[in-house]
N, C-alpha and C positions, 0 to 999 in steps of 0.2 A: 470175642463174641462167640457164643455157642448156639447151635441149633441142631435139632434132630428131625429127621423125616422118616416116616414109616407108614406102610399101609396096614399094619397090624396093631400098632399102639397109638395112643394119643400123642400129638405133637407137643413138645414142651419148648418154651422159649424163655431165655433169661435176657433181660434188657437193663441197661443202665441209662438213666435219663439225667441230663443236667438242665435245670431250669434257671432262668434268670428273670429278675424283676423287669417288667415292661416299663415301669416308672420308678425312678430312684427316690423321688420325693412326692409327698402327697400333693394332689392338685386341688383337693377340696378338704375343708375342715368341717367336721360334723360334731353335733352334740345333741343329746337327748335333753329336752327342756321339761322341767317339772317332774312330778311323780308319774311313773308308768305302771299301769295295771290293765287287766282285761275289763275293768269296770268303766273306763272312759277312753275316748279317742286321745291319742298322744301326739305331741308336737316334736318335730325335728328341726333344728336350726342348722343351716349349712352356709358356708361361704367359699366361693371359688378363690383359691390362692394364686392361681396362674390361669392364663387363657388356655382353654382346651376345646376341642370340637364337640360341643354339647349336642344332644339329640333329644327329640321327644320320646325316645325309647330308653333314656337313662332312668335308673330307678335306685331307690335307697332300700336296702334290706336289713331286717332285724335278724341277728345271728346269736346263737349261744356262744359264750366265750369258749375258745378252743376249736371252732369250726375248721374243717379241712378242705372245703371246696366251695366255690362260688354258688353252687346249687344247694348248699346246706341251709339256706335261709329258712326262717320260721314263717315270716311274712314279708311283704314288700309293698311299696307304694311308688307309683310313677312320679317322677320329679315334677313334670310340667302340669299334671292334672290338677293338683290342689295347691300349687305353689302360690305363695303370697310374698311380696317384698316386705321384709320386716323393717329394714332401713336401707340406706344406699348400697350397703355391701352384703348384708345378711339376708338370706331367704329362709322362709319357713314352709314346711309341708306337714300335713297331718297323716298319721298312721291310724287306721281304723282299729277299734278295740276288738273286733271280731277275730283278728289274726294274732293278737297278743296272747302269749301263753298264760293260761288260767293259774297254773301253779307258780308262775314267776321264775326267777333265776337271774344269773349274771349274764348280761348280753352286751353286744356291741352293734353299732350301726355301720354299714358299708355303703359307699356310693359306687354304683356300677356304671361305667361308661360304655354305652353300646358301640360307639364309634371306635374306641380304643380296645374294646373287648376285655376289660379288666377292671378290678377295683382300684379306684383312684383316690379314695379317702376312707379312713377308718376312725371311729370315735374311740374315746376312752371307755373302758368297761363301766357299766352302770347296772343298778339293781332294778329289775322288774318285780314289783310287789305281787304277792299272791292275791287273787281276786277276793275281795271282801264279800261280794255277792255269792260266789261259789261256796265260800266257807260258811256263811250264814245259812245257806240252803242245804249244806251238806252234799254238794254235788261233785262228781268227778269231772274232769275236763271233757270227757266224752259226752256227758249229758248236756253241757253247754253247746256242743256242736250238733245236737239233735238226736243223739243216741239215748237209750233208756237205761244207762248204768247209773245207779245212785250209790253214794258213799256207803260202804259196809255191805253192799250187795255183791254176791259172787256169781250171780246168774249170767249166763251168756246166751 
């Protein structure tokens, strides 16, 4: 371990961290149901695989494939807010179209447990389709979110 202290230079630190998984196996199975795009609300199906201390603060996040932090989500939905029992074991929850990326891309879903403070389930990667409405109207994603940038326009 090295460190430097000086009242004339910036302090520099070099650290080595060893991280371990908090959960060795997934506690929740997740999957994106149907076609996903920013044109319609989308559905997530999930199933608890083991008992875990669930909370009203648990949420499911939509992430781009290759995310590096739990805070890198594109959008999320609270698990308990819009939860519906699909059958005896599988639950469904809806994700609002407003948060889904207009340009689409490869994404995954993650179940975040507030009590365990970690992701306890990860879906297989799936494709979010580009918004047909945005393409038809020639809009950039920023226009969908209320800004005035139109495709082909370079004005700021």
